[in-house]
DRENLUM-636492 format. One record per residue (C-alpha): residue in one letter; x, y, z. Coordinates in steps of 0.001 Angstrom, whole numbers, plus 500000, padded with zeros to 6 digits. Layout:
REM residues N
aXYZ;...
END
This chain:
REM residues 275
m006792086827782170;k006160085551785703;e003045083685784592;h004951081272782506;l007151080188785240;p005008077090786209;d004946075992782529;f008763076200782511;l009075074126785691;g006836071648784407;y008578071435781150;v012119070669782771;a010712068311785030;s008871066189782468;e011183066681779386;k014405067135780866;g013922064639783843;l015887067065786168;a016262066290789775;r013632067951792235;n016367069835794031;t017685071466790531;i014103072249789930;e013526074075793101;a016928075962792373;y015358077239789227;k012212078286790622;r014126080062793446;d016438081807790873;l013893082849788529;e011468084177791184;l014260086412792459;y015013087548788814;l011457088038787729;d010456089793791103;s013368092277790497;n011550093658787421;q014906094232785999;d016909093076782616;v019439090400782867;i022220092437782944;p021446094961785722;f020127092060787657;l023474090172787671;s025190093301788777;f022837093956791669;l023677090117792637;r027231090932792553;k026632094180794560;q024946092338797199;k027972090056797335;y026371086850796168;a029170084148795372;s030387083791791711;s029195080323791559;t025737081501792668;v025642084338789936;a026649081928787317;r024071079387788313;m021277082077788310;l022533082926785001;v022061079508783679;s018555079309785003;i017673082801783312;k018992081670779989;l017308078127780294;f013971080284780845;h014436082724778074;r015296079628775607;f011990077911776668;l009852081110776090;r011390081493772635;k010763077904771827;e007117078442772912;n007028081695770648;i006005083850773812;i008934086067773021;k010358086974769647;e014157086759770430;d016102085469773139;k018471088407774116;t020091086138776736;s021562084071773883;l024021086862773382;i025202086661777029;e028391084485777294;s028551081984780292;p031256082827782746;k034627081110782194;l035746078066784711;w038011080624786298;e035277082900787017;l033363080422788835;i035918079543791249;p033924079276794703;e034673081271797843;v037250079145800126;l037917079463803679;s041511079794804575;e042518077111807476;e042701079817810183;e039123080934808970;v037834077351809131;e039457077162812802;s037697080298813818;l034208079059812338;l034304075782814112;n035385077523817558;a032480079787817133;c030082076947818488;d029356076900821929;t029618072986822420;h028509073544826165;t024772073602824443;q022809071098822755;i022573073335819574;g026068074290819632;a027425070671820179;r025174069554817359;d026362072439815139;r029771071834815616;a029462068203814777;i027694069206811452;l030274071777810648;e032996069164811096;f031229066825808796;l030795069374805974;y034575070321806394;g036084067195807714;s034719064836805131;g033529067482802334;l029888066310802556;r027188068113800682;v024507069672802797;s021851067442801582;e023917064586802418;v024526065664806212;c020774066226806355;s020177062597805139;l022532060890807283;n021203058383809960;l022770057040813141;h023839053829811637;d025499055328808687;v028661056421810840;d031259054033812611;e034810054779813916;e036465055241810444;k033902056206807863;v030563057396806792;r028036055774804263;v026843058796802011;t023789058836799820;g024802061418797145;k023412062949793938;g021196060285791773;s020992058169795257;k024620057027794716;e026038055644797667;r030025056218798559;i032083055568801461;v033933058607802987;p036610058607805614;v035833060467808793;g038542062489810800;e039176061978814447;m038029065613815168;a034437065069813477;l033972061825815272;h034966063659818651;a032452066299818271;l029907063857817114;d030404061732820119;h030262064638822247;y026702065767820915;l025341062310820936;n026584061397824435;n025799064425825916;f022563065929824409;r021003063603821865;k017703062050823067;g014861060227821691;e014876057398819123;n015029059283815760;k017163057440813340;a018132060804811829;l021865061664812928;f021170065343812976;i017843066751814566;s016280070149814946;r014902071800818090;g011611070105817621;g013078066362817238;k012787066365813440;r015375065461810864;i017338068925810284;d016713070472807033;r019227072316804481;q017998075874805224;t018537075271809013;i022237074218808422;y022428077104805706;t021309079892808409;r023429078293811110;v026689078496809020;r025779082045808436;f025358082622811972;y028779081245812918;a030430082969810134;k029344086516811309;a030133085293814738;a033846084372813718;n034074087928811633;i034604086180808424;n033887088892805702;k033004086756802681;p030081084827801556;v029987081567803632;s027712078735802960;p027800074913803706;h029006074429800084;t032098076833801056;l033225074242803689;r033055071477801107;h034970073672798594;s037547074546801366;f037817070764802186;a038686070006798709;t041058073088798254;h042898072150801551;l043593068639800483;l044984069685797138;d047176072295798919;h048518069471801179;g049303067071798114;a046325064891797972;d045841063353794123;l042682064972792154;r041518061492791465;i041277060825795368;i039689064265796072;q037149063289793053;e035988059921794887;l035990061914798326;l033421064464796685;g031305061870794525;h031932063932791450;a031282061614788385;d033222063940786015;i036846064782786998;s036460067874785179;t033991069100787862;t036702068542790303;d039387070190788324;r038149073695789187;y040021073163792445;t043505072964790546;h042495076547789699;i041758077616793385;s044931076117794499;r046889077828791890;s045441081239792888;h046516080375796405;l050071079624795098;e049951082959792990;s048775084834796132;a051816083439798354;f054462084129795654;s053162087686795281;q053133088082799207;f056404086417800108;h058812086316797309;p061590089145797340;r061286089623793450;s057549089623793496;
END
């Protein structure tokens, strides 16, 4: 089936008008699936054993189902067996969230006496302190940040203004004043002086999670999820969180009520004498 992958990607690009990042995600998901030479259920089981996040497994299932639907539509396969597989329910898609103590440990793992460590601390502060997507952090320019807010270009090239916390600004000032050189307009740059990319940030987040002895899957998006969940835990209105995250649909933000509720249930079970 792998020979039909380019046709599928061309189809979703032209017929469905999907964003480039979405198409690239489909490509990565399906290449991993097809290279595994496994049926769908064993492949999903393999992902769980490899400790992939629930949201990642769910996204891969969507990719696989769309691919099989395309193959059936083109009469390449006689039946679509994935049509019998139910998509995960919302509560099964609750993303990994760090505790506030784990976030603190992650941030403190950065050696801010070095250029890379100072840069990475500022990046982590923006991911968690403002709830930005990793792509949004990569696209930030120097003039996008002032003393109170950051101007973000999100999905669909939609622009929004997000408040910046004092700790994030302090980390950014430390990086810019002590280590940043050159005239590159990008806010965060690589060792080679180019705009930082998603993969570099992903790799650095994994590095610091390991250094902080955090035994759960951690990605840049984990910090965004943690940002939203901690706001909700401390009483923020869901509509405000929706605006901060740049969600077009409140139902996307609503998943965090399930996360917060799970925290409450866990606390009740742990601390209530009648639990």
